[in-house]
Chimera marker file (.cmm) of the C-alpha trace (Angstrom):
<marker_set name="trace">
<marker id="1" x="0.000" y="0.000" z="0.000" r="1" g="1" b="0" radius="0.5"/>
<marker id="2" x="1.499" y="3.336" z="-1.082" r="1" g="1" b="0" radius="0.5"/>
<marker id="3" x="1.033" y="6.133" z="1.427" r="1" g="1" b="0" radius="0.5"/>
<marker id="4" x="1.520" y="9.862" z="1.779" r="1" g="1" b="0" radius="0.5"/>
<marker id="5" x="1.677" y="12.368" z="4.612" r="1" g="1" b="0" radius="0.5"/>
<marker id="6" x="-0.080" y="15.735" z="4.410" r="1" g="1" b="0" radius="0.5"/>
<marker id="7" x="1.341" y="18.315" z="6.824" r="1" g="1" b="0" radius="0.5"/>
<marker id="8" x="-1.473" y="20.857" z="6.980" r="1" g="1" b="0" radius="0.5"/>
<marker id="9" x="-0.936" y="24.543" z="7.800" r="1" g="1" b="0" radius="0.5"/>
<marker id="10" x="1.994" y="24.208" z="10.196" r="1" g="1" b="0" radius="0.5"/>
<marker id="11" x="2.699" y="27.843" z="9.448" r="1" g="1" b="0" radius="0.5"/>
<marker id="12" x="3.910" y="30.773" z="11.535" r="1" g="1" b="0" radius="0.5"/>
<marker id="13" x="0.490" y="32.473" z="11.621" r="1" g="1" b="0" radius="0.5"/>
<marker id="14" x="-1.030" y="29.362" z="13.260" r="1" g="1" b="0" radius="0.5"/>
<marker id="15" x="1.813" y="28.044" z="15.433" r="1" g="1" b="0" radius="0.5"/>
<marker id="16" x="3.825" y="31.074" z="16.588" r="1" g="1" b="0" radius="0.5"/>
<marker id="17" x="2.363" y="32.928" z="19.608" r="1" g="1" b="0" radius="0.5"/>
<marker id="18" x="2.586" y="36.186" z="17.622" r="1" g="1" b="0" radius="0.5"/>
<marker id="19" x="0.735" y="34.635" z="14.658" r="1" g="1" b="0" radius="0.5"/>
<marker id="20" x="-2.514" y="36.122" z="13.387" r="1" g="1" b="0" radius="0.5"/>
<marker id="21" x="-4.518" y="32.915" z="14.041" r="1" g="1" b="0" radius="0.5"/>
<marker id="22" x="-2.409" y="31.353" z="16.791" r="1" g="1" b="0" radius="0.5"/>
<marker id="23" x="-3.799" y="27.953" z="17.787" r="1" g="1" b="0" radius="0.5"/>
<marker id="24" x="-2.537" y="28.322" z="21.330" r="1" g="1" b="0" radius="0.5"/>
<marker id="25" x="-0.458" y="25.856" z="23.280" r="1" g="1" b="0" radius="0.5"/>
<marker id="26" x="-2.387" y="22.988" z="21.671" r="1" g="1" b="0" radius="0.5"/>
<marker id="27" x="-0.831" y="23.925" z="18.326" r="1" g="1" b="0" radius="0.5"/>
<marker id="28" x="2.631" y="24.115" z="19.833" r="1" g="1" b="0" radius="0.5"/>
<marker id="29" x="2.269" y="20.714" z="21.565" r="1" g="1" b="0" radius="0.5"/>
<marker id="30" x="1.808" y="18.854" z="18.284" r="1" g="1" b="0" radius="0.5"/>
<marker id="31" x="5.063" y="20.128" z="16.717" r="1" g="1" b="0" radius="0.5"/>
<marker id="32" x="7.393" y="17.425" z="18.154" r="1" g="1" b="0" radius="0.5"/>
<marker id="33" x="4.847" y="14.712" z="17.362" r="1" g="1" b="0" radius="0.5"/>
<marker id="34" x="4.630" y="15.885" z="13.742" r="1" g="1" b="0" radius="0.5"/>
<marker id="35" x="8.430" y="16.111" z="13.522" r="1" g="1" b="0" radius="0.5"/>
<marker id="36" x="8.657" y="12.426" z="14.497" r="1" g="1" b="0" radius="0.5"/>
<marker id="37" x="5.994" y="11.453" z="11.971" r="1" g="1" b="0" radius="0.5"/>
<marker id="38" x="7.805" y="13.356" z="9.195" r="1" g="1" b="0" radius="0.5"/>
<marker id="39" x="11.064" y="11.590" z="10.109" r="1" g="1" b="0" radius="0.5"/>
<marker id="40" x="9.274" y="8.222" z="10.002" r="1" g="1" b="0" radius="0.5"/>
<marker id="41" x="7.843" y="8.949" z="6.549" r="1" g="1" b="0" radius="0.5"/>
<marker id="42" x="11.251" y="10.124" z="5.309" r="1" g="1" b="0" radius="0.5"/>
<marker id="43" x="12.891" y="6.904" z="6.517" r="1" g="1" b="0" radius="0.5"/>
<marker id="44" x="10.242" y="4.881" z="4.665" r="1" g="1" b="0" radius="0.5"/>
<marker id="45" x="10.692" y="6.899" z="1.471" r="1" g="1" b="0" radius="0.5"/>
<marker id="46" x="7.006" y="7.843" z="1.521" r="1" g="1" b="0" radius="0.5"/>
<marker id="47" x="5.623" y="11.005" z="-0.052" r="1" g="1" b="0" radius="0.5"/>
<marker id="48" x="5.356" y="14.091" z="2.163" r="1" g="1" b="0" radius="0.5"/>
<marker id="49" x="3.317" y="17.099" z="1.095" r="1" g="1" b="0" radius="0.5"/>
<marker id="50" x="3.135" y="20.423" z="2.897" r="1" g="1" b="0" radius="0.5"/>
<marker id="51" x="-0.319" y="21.974" z="2.570" r="1" g="1" b="0" radius="0.5"/>
<marker id="52" x="0.001" y="25.730" z="3.084" r="1" g="1" b="0" radius="0.5"/>
<marker id="53" x="-2.656" y="28.383" z="3.500" r="1" g="1" b="0" radius="0.5"/>
<marker id="54" x="-1.730" y="31.168" z="1.066" r="1" g="1" b="0" radius="0.5"/>
<marker id="55" x="-3.973" y="34.201" z="0.703" r="1" g="1" b="0" radius="0.5"/>
<marker id="56" x="-4.084" y="37.426" z="-1.298" r="1" g="1" b="0" radius="0.5"/>
<marker id="57" x="-4.198" y="40.680" z="0.670" r="1" g="1" b="0" radius="0.5"/>
<marker id="58" x="-7.921" y="41.073" z="-0.120" r="1" g="1" b="0" radius="0.5"/>
<marker id="59" x="-9.020" y="37.460" z="0.367" r="1" g="1" b="0" radius="0.5"/>
<marker id="60" x="-12.727" y="37.037" z="1.191" r="1" g="1" b="0" radius="0.5"/>
<marker id="61" x="-11.793" y="34.719" z="4.059" r="1" g="1" b="0" radius="0.5"/>
<marker id="62" x="-10.640" y="37.806" z="5.965" r="1" g="1" b="0" radius="0.5"/>
<marker id="63" x="-14.311" y="38.713" z="6.469" r="1" g="1" b="0" radius="0.5"/>
<marker id="64" x="-14.558" y="35.662" z="8.777" r="1" g="1" b="0" radius="0.5"/>
<marker id="65" x="-11.032" y="35.430" z="10.177" r="1" g="1" b="0" radius="0.5"/>
<marker id="66" x="-8.249" y="37.938" z="10.849" r="1" g="1" b="0" radius="0.5"/>
<marker id="67" x="-5.829" y="38.521" z="7.980" r="1" g="1" b="0" radius="0.5"/>
<marker id="68" x="-3.413" y="35.572" z="7.989" r="1" g="1" b="0" radius="0.5"/>
<marker id="69" x="-1.005" y="33.590" z="5.814" r="1" g="1" b="0" radius="0.5"/>
<marker id="70" x="-0.706" y="36.326" z="3.205" r="1" g="1" b="0" radius="0.5"/>
<marker id="71" x="1.435" y="35.087" z="0.321" r="1" g="1" b="0" radius="0.5"/>
<marker id="72" x="5.042" y="36.192" z="0.673" r="1" g="1" b="0" radius="0.5"/>
<marker id="73" x="4.878" y="36.931" z="4.410" r="1" g="1" b="0" radius="0.5"/>
<marker id="74" x="6.580" y="35.057" z="7.250" r="1" g="1" b="0" radius="0.5"/>
<marker id="75" x="3.115" y="34.112" z="8.511" r="1" g="1" b="0" radius="0.5"/>
<marker id="76" x="2.583" y="31.950" z="5.418" r="1" g="1" b="0" radius="0.5"/>
<marker id="77" x="5.856" y="30.022" z="5.851" r="1" g="1" b="0" radius="0.5"/>
<marker id="78" x="6.236" y="26.543" z="7.366" r="1" g="1" b="0" radius="0.5"/>
<marker id="79" x="7.716" y="26.796" z="10.860" r="1" g="1" b="0" radius="0.5"/>
<marker id="80" x="11.463" y="26.160" z="10.855" r="1" g="1" b="0" radius="0.5"/>
<marker id="81" x="11.337" y="23.075" z="13.081" r="1" g="1" b="0" radius="0.5"/>
<marker id="82" x="9.189" y="21.245" z="10.509" r="1" g="1" b="0" radius="0.5"/>
<marker id="83" x="10.433" y="22.543" z="7.146" r="1" g="1" b="0" radius="0.5"/>
<marker id="84" x="13.340" y="20.090" z="6.843" r="1" g="1" b="0" radius="0.5"/>
<marker id="85" x="11.467" y="17.846" z="4.398" r="1" g="1" b="0" radius="0.5"/>
<marker id="86" x="10.047" y="20.665" z="2.217" r="1" g="1" b="0" radius="0.5"/>
<marker id="87" x="10.533" y="20.263" z="-1.523" r="1" g="1" b="0" radius="0.5"/>
<marker id="88" x="9.135" y="22.822" z="-3.956" r="1" g="1" b="0" radius="0.5"/>
<marker id="89" x="7.186" y="20.220" z="-5.936" r="1" g="1" b="0" radius="0.5"/>
<marker id="90" x="5.619" y="18.936" z="-2.703" r="1" g="1" b="0" radius="0.5"/>
<marker id="91" x="4.374" y="22.322" z="-1.474" r="1" g="1" b="0" radius="0.5"/>
<marker id="92" x="0.659" y="22.754" z="-2.101" r="1" g="1" b="0" radius="0.5"/>
<marker id="93" x="-0.492" y="26.359" z="-1.722" r="1" g="1" b="0" radius="0.5"/>
<marker id="94" x="-4.205" y="26.594" z="-1.010" r="1" g="1" b="0" radius="0.5"/>
<marker id="95" x="-6.614" y="29.505" z="-0.812" r="1" g="1" b="0" radius="0.5"/>
<marker id="96" x="-9.518" y="27.672" z="0.793" r="1" g="1" b="0" radius="0.5"/>
<marker id="97" x="-10.116" y="25.145" z="3.575" r="1" g="1" b="0" radius="0.5"/>
<marker id="98" x="-9.790" y="22.071" z="1.354" r="1" g="1" b="0" radius="0.5"/>
<marker id="99" x="-6.318" y="21.223" z="0.082" r="1" g="1" b="0" radius="0.5"/>
<marker id="100" x="-7.948" y="20.158" z="-3.190" r="1" g="1" b="0" radius="0.5"/>
<marker id="101" x="-9.675" y="23.405" z="-4.193" r="1" g="1" b="0" radius="0.5"/>
<marker id="102" x="-7.843" y="24.859" z="-7.215" r="1" g="1" b="0" radius="0.5"/>
<marker id="103" x="-4.603" y="22.972" z="-6.445" r="1" g="1" b="0" radius="0.5"/>
<marker id="104" x="-2.751" y="20.094" z="-8.078" r="1" g="1" b="0" radius="0.5"/>
<marker id="105" x="-3.010" y="17.811" z="-5.031" r="1" g="1" b="0" radius="0.5"/>
<marker id="106" x="-5.285" y="15.335" z="-6.781" r="1" g="1" b="0" radius="0.5"/>
<marker id="107" x="-2.695" y="14.611" z="-9.482" r="1" g="1" b="0" radius="0.5"/>
<marker id="108" x="0.059" y="14.395" z="-6.836" r="1" g="1" b="0" radius="0.5"/>
<marker id="109" x="-1.890" y="11.666" z="-5.022" r="1" g="1" b="0" radius="0.5"/>
<marker id="110" x="-2.452" y="9.425" z="-8.053" r="1" g="1" b="0" radius="0.5"/>
<marker id="111" x="-1.421" y="5.919" z="-7.020" r="1" g="1" b="0" radius="0.5"/>
<marker id="112" x="-1.524" y="6.754" z="-3.301" r="1" g="1" b="0" radius="0.5"/>
<marker id="113" x="-3.891" y="4.510" z="-1.324" r="1" g="1" b="0" radius="0.5"/>
<marker id="114" x="-3.430" y="5.770" z="2.228" r="1" g="1" b="0" radius="0.5"/>
<marker id="115" x="-3.089" y="9.361" z="3.422" r="1" g="1" b="0" radius="0.5"/>
<marker id="116" x="-2.073" y="10.448" z="6.912" r="1" g="1" b="0" radius="0.5"/>
<marker id="117" x="-3.144" y="13.945" z="7.975" r="1" g="1" b="0" radius="0.5"/>
<marker id="118" x="-1.400" y="16.050" z="10.620" r="1" g="1" b="0" radius="0.5"/>
<marker id="119" x="-1.585" y="19.758" z="11.431" r="1" g="1" b="0" radius="0.5"/>
<marker id="120" x="-4.132" y="22.500" z="12.052" r="1" g="1" b="0" radius="0.5"/>
<marker id="121" x="-6.944" y="23.331" z="12.340" r="1" g="1" b="0" radius="0.5"/>
<marker id="122" x="-8.681" y="20.018" z="13.014" r="1" g="1" b="0" radius="0.5"/>
<marker id="123" x="-12.172" y="21.441" z="12.547" r="1" g="1" b="0" radius="0.5"/>
<marker id="124" x="-11.370" y="23.459" z="9.435" r="1" g="1" b="0" radius="0.5"/>
<marker id="125" x="-8.637" y="22.539" z="6.955" r="1" g="1" b="0" radius="0.5"/>
<marker id="126" x="-7.970" y="19.050" z="8.334" r="1" g="1" b="0" radius="0.5"/>
<marker id="127" x="-11.702" y="18.217" z="8.286" r="1" g="1" b="0" radius="0.5"/>
<marker id="128" x="-12.381" y="19.564" z="4.795" r="1" g="1" b="0" radius="0.5"/>
<marker id="129" x="-9.299" y="17.865" z="3.356" r="1" g="1" b="0" radius="0.5"/>
<marker id="130" x="-10.235" y="14.558" z="5.028" r="1" g="1" b="0" radius="0.5"/>
<marker id="131" x="-13.717" y="14.787" z="3.526" r="1" g="1" b="0" radius="0.5"/>
<marker id="132" x="-12.291" y="15.314" z="0.035" r="1" g="1" b="0" radius="0.5"/>
<marker id="133" x="-9.906" y="12.372" z="0.472" r="1" g="1" b="0" radius="0.5"/>
<marker id="134" x="-12.759" y="10.112" z="1.576" r="1" g="1" b="0" radius="0.5"/>
<marker id="135" x="-14.773" y="11.190" z="-1.474" r="1" g="1" b="0" radius="0.5"/>
<marker id="136" x="-11.813" y="9.957" z="-3.539" r="1" g="1" b="0" radius="0.5"/>
<marker id="137" x="-11.836" y="6.575" z="-1.764" r="1" g="1" b="0" radius="0.5"/>
<marker id="138" x="-8.500" y="7.102" z="-0.026" r="1" g="1" b="0" radius="0.5"/>
<marker id="139" x="-7.810" y="5.419" z="3.308" r="1" g="1" b="0" radius="0.5"/>
<marker id="140" x="-7.412" y="8.339" z="5.726" r="1" g="1" b="0" radius="0.5"/>
<marker id="141" x="-5.598" y="8.198" z="9.058" r="1" g="1" b="0" radius="0.5"/>
<marker id="142" x="-5.335" y="10.992" z="11.615" r="1" g="1" b="0" radius="0.5"/>
<marker id="143" x="-3.126" y="10.849" z="14.685" r="1" g="1" b="0" radius="0.5"/>
<marker id="144" x="-5.136" y="12.683" z="17.341" r="1" g="1" b="0" radius="0.5"/>
<marker id="145" x="-1.921" y="13.839" z="19.047" r="1" g="1" b="0" radius="0.5"/>
<marker id="146" x="-0.780" y="15.441" z="15.771" r="1" g="1" b="0" radius="0.5"/>
<marker id="147" x="-3.770" y="17.710" z="15.082" r="1" g="1" b="0" radius="0.5"/>
<marker id="148" x="-5.032" y="20.769" z="16.958" r="1" g="1" b="0" radius="0.5"/>
<marker id="149" x="-7.311" y="23.784" z="16.814" r="1" g="1" b="0" radius="0.5"/>
<marker id="150" x="-7.819" y="27.075" z="18.603" r="1" g="1" b="0" radius="0.5"/>
<marker id="151" x="-11.274" y="25.705" z="19.565" r="1" g="1" b="0" radius="0.5"/>
<marker id="152" x="-10.988" y="22.549" z="21.733" r="1" g="1" b="0" radius="0.5"/>
<marker id="153" x="-14.690" y="21.609" z="21.494" r="1" g="1" b="0" radius="0.5"/>
<marker id="154" x="-14.714" y="22.029" z="17.698" r="1" g="1" b="0" radius="0.5"/>
<marker id="155" x="-11.500" y="19.952" z="17.544" r="1" g="1" b="0" radius="0.5"/>
<marker id="156" x="-13.153" y="17.097" z="19.455" r="1" g="1" b="0" radius="0.5"/>
<marker id="157" x="-16.363" y="17.331" z="17.406" r="1" g="1" b="0" radius="0.5"/>
<marker id="158" x="-14.380" y="17.263" z="14.146" r="1" g="1" b="0" radius="0.5"/>
<marker id="159" x="-12.485" y="14.130" z="15.205" r="1" g="1" b="0" radius="0.5"/>
<marker id="160" x="-15.798" y="12.427" z="16.062" r="1" g="1" b="0" radius="0.5"/>
<marker id="161" x="-17.372" y="13.563" z="12.775" r="1" g="1" b="0" radius="0.5"/>
<marker id="162" x="-14.430" y="12.312" z="10.713" r="1" g="1" b="0" radius="0.5"/>
<marker id="163" x="-14.480" y="8.947" z="12.490" r="1" g="1" b="0" radius="0.5"/>
<marker id="164" x="-18.243" y="8.374" z="12.609" r="1" g="1" b="0" radius="0.5"/>
<marker id="165" x="-19.356" y="9.911" z="9.310" r="1" g="1" b="0" radius="0.5"/>
<marker id="166" x="-16.332" y="9.752" z="7.010" r="1" g="1" b="0" radius="0.5"/>
<marker id="167" x="-14.797" y="6.546" z="8.344" r="1" g="1" b="0" radius="0.5"/>
<marker id="168" x="-11.435" y="8.179" z="9.035" r="1" g="1" b="0" radius="0.5"/>
<marker id="169" x="-9.153" y="6.065" z="11.210" r="1" g="1" b="0" radius="0.5"/>
<marker id="170" x="-8.276" y="8.033" z="14.351" r="1" g="1" b="0" radius="0.5"/>
<marker id="171" x="-5.183" y="6.792" z="16.194" r="1" g="1" b="0" radius="0.5"/>
<link id1="1" id2="2" r="1" g="1" b="0" radius="0.2"/>
<link id1="2" id2="3" r="1" g="1" b="0" radius="0.2"/>
<link id1="3" id2="4" r="1" g="1" b="0" radius="0.2"/>
<link id1="4" id2="5" r="1" g="1" b="0" radius="0.2"/>
<link id1="5" id2="6" r="1" g="1" b="0" radius="0.2"/>
<link id1="6" id2="7" r="1" g="1" b="0" radius="0.2"/>
<link id1="7" id2="8" r="1" g="1" b="0" radius="0.2"/>
<link id1="8" id2="9" r="1" g="1" b="0" radius="0.2"/>
<link id1="9" id2="10" r="1" g="1" b="0" radius="0.2"/>
<link id1="10" id2="11" r="1" g="1" b="0" radius="0.2"/>
<link id1="11" id2="12" r="1" g="1" b="0" radius="0.2"/>
<link id1="12" id2="13" r="1" g="1" b="0" radius="0.2"/>
<link id1="13" id2="14" r="1" g="1" b="0" radius="0.2"/>
<link id1="14" id2="15" r="1" g="1" b="0" radius="0.2"/>
<link id1="15" id2="16" r="1" g="1" b="0" radius="0.2"/>
<link id1="16" id2="17" r="1" g="1" b="0" radius="0.2"/>
<link id1="17" id2="18" r="1" g="1" b="0" radius="0.2"/>
<link id1="18" id2="19" r="1" g="1" b="0" radius="0.2"/>
<link id1="19" id2="20" r="1" g="1" b="0" radius="0.2"/>
<link id1="20" id2="21" r="1" g="1" b="0" radius="0.2"/>
<link id1="21" id2="22" r="1" g="1" b="0" radius="0.2"/>
<link id1="22" id2="23" r="1" g="1" b="0" radius="0.2"/>
<link id1="23" id2="24" r="1" g="1" b="0" radius="0.2"/>
<link id1="24" id2="25" r="1" g="1" b="0" radius="0.2"/>
<link id1="25" id2="26" r="1" g="1" b="0" radius="0.2"/>
<link id1="26" id2="27" r="1" g="1" b="0" radius="0.2"/>
<link id1="27" id2="28" r="1" g="1" b="0" radius="0.2"/>
<link id1="28" id2="29" r="1" g="1" b="0" radius="0.2"/>
<link id1="29" id2="30" r="1" g="1" b="0" radius="0.2"/>
<link id1="30" id2="31" r="1" g="1" b="0" radius="0.2"/>
<link id1="31" id2="32" r="1" g="1" b="0" radius="0.2"/>
<link id1="32" id2="33" r="1" g="1" b="0" radius="0.2"/>
<link id1="33" id2="34" r="1" g="1" b="0" radius="0.2"/>
<link id1="34" id2="35" r="1" g="1" b="0" radius="0.2"/>
<link id1="35" id2="36" r="1" g="1" b="0" radius="0.2"/>
<link id1="36" id2="37" r="1" g="1" b="0" radius="0.2"/>
<link id1="37" id2="38" r="1" g="1" b="0" radius="0.2"/>
<link id1="38" id2="39" r="1" g="1" b="0" radius="0.2"/>
<link id1="39" id2="40" r="1" g="1" b="0" radius="0.2"/>
<link id1="40" id2="41" r="1" g="1" b="0" radius="0.2"/>
<link id1="41" id2="42" r="1" g="1" b="0" radius="0.2"/>
<link id1="42" id2="43" r="1" g="1" b="0" radius="0.2"/>
<link id1="43" id2="44" r="1" g="1" b="0" radius="0.2"/>
<link id1="44" id2="45" r="1" g="1" b="0" radius="0.2"/>
<link id1="45" id2="46" r="1" g="1" b="0" radius="0.2"/>
<link id1="46" id2="47" r="1" g="1" b="0" radius="0.2"/>
<link id1="47" id2="48" r="1" g="1" b="0" radius="0.2"/>
<link id1="48" id2="49" r="1" g="1" b="0" radius="0.2"/>
<link id1="49" id2="50" r="1" g="1" b="0" radius="0.2"/>
<link id1="50" id2="51" r="1" g="1" b="0" radius="0.2"/>
<link id1="51" id2="52" r="1" g="1" b="0" radius="0.2"/>
<link id1="52" id2="53" r="1" g="1" b="0" radius="0.2"/>
<link id1="53" id2="54" r="1" g="1" b="0" radius="0.2"/>
<link id1="54" id2="55" r="1" g="1" b="0" radius="0.2"/>
<link id1="55" id2="56" r="1" g="1" b="0" radius="0.2"/>
<link id1="56" id2="57" r="1" g="1" b="0" radius="0.2"/>
<link id1="57" id2="58" r="1" g="1" b="0" radius="0.2"/>
<link id1="58" id2="59" r="1" g="1" b="0" radius="0.2"/>
<link id1="59" id2="60" r="1" g="1" b="0" radius="0.2"/>
<link id1="60" id2="61" r="1" g="1" b="0" radius="0.2"/>
<link id1="61" id2="62" r="1" g="1" b="0" radius="0.2"/>
<link id1="62" id2="63" r="1" g="1" b="0" radius="0.2"/>
<link id1="63" id2="64" r="1" g="1" b="0" radius="0.2"/>
<link id1="64" id2="65" r="1" g="1" b="0" radius="0.2"/>
<link id1="65" id2="66" r="1" g="1" b="0" radius="0.2"/>
<link id1="66" id2="67" r="1" g="1" b="0" radius="0.2"/>
<link id1="67" id2="68" r="1" g="1" b="0" radius="0.2"/>
<link id1="68" id2="69" r="1" g="1" b="0" radius="0.2"/>
<link id1="69" id2="70" r="1" g="1" b="0" radius="0.2"/>
<link id1="70" id2="71" r="1" g="1" b="0" radius="0.2"/>
<link id1="71" id2="72" r="1" g="1" b="0" radius="0.2"/>
<link id1="72" id2="73" r="1" g="1" b="0" radius="0.2"/>
<link id1="73" id2="74" r="1" g="1" b="0" radius="0.2"/>
<link id1="74" id2="75" r="1" g="1" b="0" radius="0.2"/>
<link id1="75" id2="76" r="1" g="1" b="0" radius="0.2"/>
<link id1="76" id2="77" r="1" g="1" b="0" radius="0.2"/>
<link id1="77" id2="78" r="1" g="1" b="0" radius="0.2"/>
<link id1="78" id2="79" r="1" g="1" b="0" radius="0.2"/>
<link id1="79" id2="80" r="1" g="1" b="0" radius="0.2"/>
<link id1="80" id2="81" r="1" g="1" b="0" radius="0.2"/>
<link id1="81" id2="82" r="1" g="1" b="0" radius="0.2"/>
<link id1="82" id2="83" r="1" g="1" b="0" radius="0.2"/>
<link id1="83" id2="84" r="1" g="1" b="0" radius="0.2"/>
<link id1="84" id2="85" r="1" g="1" b="0" radius="0.2"/>
<link id1="85" id2="86" r="1" g="1" b="0" radius="0.2"/>
<link id1="86" id2="87" r="1" g="1" b="0" radius="0.2"/>
<link id1="87" id2="88" r="1" g="1" b="0" radius="0.2"/>
<link id1="88" id2="89" r="1" g="1" b="0" radius="0.2"/>
<link id1="89" id2="90" r="1" g="1" b="0" radius="0.2"/>
<link id1="90" id2="91" r="1" g="1" b="0" radius="0.2"/>
<link id1="91" id2="92" r="1" g="1" b="0" radius="0.2"/>
<link id1="92" id2="93" r="1" g="1" b="0" radius="0.2"/>
<link id1="93" id2="94" r="1" g="1" b="0" radius="0.2"/>
<link id1="94" id2="95" r="1" g="1" b="0" radius="0.2"/>
<link id1="95" id2="96" r="1" g="1" b="0" radius="0.2"/>
<link id1="96" id2="97" r="1" g="1" b="0" radius="0.2"/>
<link id1="97" id2="98" r="1" g="1" b="0" radius="0.2"/>
<link id1="98" id2="99" r="1" g="1" b="0" radius="0.2"/>
<link id1="99" id2="100" r="1" g="1" b="0" radius="0.2"/>
<link id1="100" id2="101" r="1" g="1" b="0" radius="0.2"/>
<link id1="101" id2="102" r="1" g="1" b="0" radius="0.2"/>
<link id1="102" id2="103" r="1" g="1" b="0" radius="0.2"/>
<link id1="103" id2="104" r="1" g="1" b="0" radius="0.2"/>
<link id1="104" id2="105" r="1" g="1" b="0" radius="0.2"/>
<link id1="105" id2="106" r="1" g="1" b="0" radius="0.2"/>
<link id1="106" id2="107" r="1" g="1" b="0" radius="0.2"/>
<link id1="107" id2="108" r="1" g="1" b="0" radius="0.2"/>
<link id1="108" id2="109" r="1" g="1" b="0" radius="0.2"/>
<link id1="109" id2="110" r="1" g="1" b="0" radius="0.2"/>
<link id1="110" id2="111" r="1" g="1" b="0" radius="0.2"/>
<link id1="111" id2="112" r="1" g="1" b="0" radius="0.2"/>
<link id1="112" id2="113" r="1" g="1" b="0" radius="0.2"/>
<link id1="113" id2="114" r="1" g="1" b="0" radius="0.2"/>
<link id1="114" id2="115" r="1" g="1" b="0" radius="0.2"/>
<link id1="115" id2="116" r="1" g="1" b="0" radius="0.2"/>
<link id1="116" id2="117" r="1" g="1" b="0" radius="0.2"/>
<link id1="117" id2="118" r="1" g="1" b="0" radius="0.2"/>
<link id1="118" id2="119" r="1" g="1" b="0" radius="0.2"/>
<link id1="119" id2="120" r="1" g="1" b="0" radius="0.2"/>
<link id1="120" id2="121" r="1" g="1" b="0" radius="0.2"/>
<link id1="121" id2="122" r="1" g="1" b="0" radius="0.2"/>
<link id1="122" id2="123" r="1" g="1" b="0" radius="0.2"/>
<link id1="123" id2="124" r="1" g="1" b="0" radius="0.2"/>
<link id1="124" id2="125" r="1" g="1" b="0" radius="0.2"/>
<link id1="125" id2="126" r="1" g="1" b="0" radius="0.2"/>
<link id1="126" id2="127" r="1" g="1" b="0" radius="0.2"/>
<link id1="127" id2="128" r="1" g="1" b="0" radius="0.2"/>
<link id1="128" id2="129" r="1" g="1" b="0" radius="0.2"/>
<link id1="129" id2="130" r="1" g="1" b="0" radius="0.2"/>
<link id1="130" id2="131" r="1" g="1" b="0" radius="0.2"/>
<link id1="131" id2="132" r="1" g="1" b="0" radius="0.2"/>
<link id1="132" id2="133" r="1" g="1" b="0" radius="0.2"/>
<link id1="133" id2="134" r="1" g="1" b="0" radius="0.2"/>
<link id1="134" id2="135" r="1" g="1" b="0" radius="0.2"/>
<link id1="135" id2="136" r="1" g="1" b="0" radius="0.2"/>
<link id1="136" id2="137" r="1" g="1" b="0" radius="0.2"/>
<link id1="137" id2="138" r="1" g="1" b="0" radius="0.2"/>
<link id1="138" id2="139" r="1" g="1" b="0" radius="0.2"/>
<link id1="139" id2="140" r="1" g="1" b="0" radius="0.2"/>
<link id1="140" id2="141" r="1" g="1" b="0" radius="0.2"/>
<link id1="141" id2="142" r="1" g="1" b="0" radius="0.2"/>
<link id1="142" id2="143" r="1" g="1" b="0" radius="0.2"/>
<link id1="143" id2="144" r="1" g="1" b="0" radius="0.2"/>
<link id1="144" id2="145" r="1" g="1" b="0" radius="0.2"/>
<link id1="145" id2="146" r="1" g="1" b="0" radius="0.2"/>
<link id1="146" id2="147" r="1" g="1" b="0" radius="0.2"/>
<link id1="147" id2="148" r="1" g="1" b="0" radius="0.2"/>
<link id1="148" id2="149" r="1" g="1" b="0" radius="0.2"/>
<link id1="149" id2="150" r="1" g="1" b="0" radius="0.2"/>
<link id1="150" id2="151" r="1" g="1" b="0" radius="0.2"/>
<link id1="151" id2="152" r="1" g="1" b="0" radius="0.2"/>
<link id1="152" id2="153" r="1" g="1" b="0" radius="0.2"/>
<link id1="153" id2="154" r="1" g="1" b="0" radius="0.2"/>
<link id1="154" id2="155" r="1" g="1" b="0" radius="0.2"/>
<link id1="155" id2="156" r="1" g="1" b="0" radius="0.2"/>
<link id1="156" id2="157" r="1" g="1" b="0" radius="0.2"/>
<link id1="157" id2="158" r="1" g="1" b="0" radius="0.2"/>
<link id1="158" id2="159" r="1" g="1" b="0" radius="0.2"/>
<link id1="159" id2="160" r="1" g="1" b="0" radius="0.2"/>
<link id1="160" id2="161" r="1" g="1" b="0" radius="0.2"/>
<link id1="161" id2="162" r="1" g="1" b="0" radius="0.2"/>
<link id1="162" id2="163" r="1" g="1" b="0" radius="0.2"/>
<link id1="163" id2="164" r="1" g="1" b="0" radius="0.2"/>
<link id1="164" id2="165" r="1" g="1" b="0" radius="0.2"/>
<link id1="165" id2="166" r="1" g="1" b="0" radius="0.2"/>
<link id1="166" id2="167" r="1" g="1" b="0" radius="0.2"/>
<link id1="167" id2="168" r="1" g="1" b="0" radius="0.2"/>
<link id1="168" id2="169" r="1" g="1" b="0" radius="0.2"/>
<link id1="169" id2="170" r="1" g="1" b="0" radius="0.2"/>
<link id1="170" id2="171" r="1" g="1" b="0" radius="0.2"/>
</marker_set>
């Protein structure tokens, strides 16, 4: 079974305390867990993709959330402790919650059967990407210690929804 890892939105604006949409200590706690998972995938020679929120200055999303992850800013960059496996052709810049919307992720995942998701926010980008993967009949796994959100209740509800409705494997 060929597998891939999607590292979702582990960016300065979500993980750094000074970030525009800081996920709090919950976001910081998952960093070492994700680092270990990335190292495991590297040792196996598996595919690793970094899914990165990347917005224009006037993005409509800023009507719902503070301005964040503006293209070309430090806030839109992968945090330094996790960028060691970044390759340009494995960086997926997204403008919406799903990593599939107007990106080339679908073609990158051709031949991949199993996808592991880690990152933030569980109830937003992780959830919407998991849903899209399930619609494409991929086996989806989420390590609950490797995802977080700024909203603990929404995080827990999203994990339950992904498990009970989408059939995502939660470990």
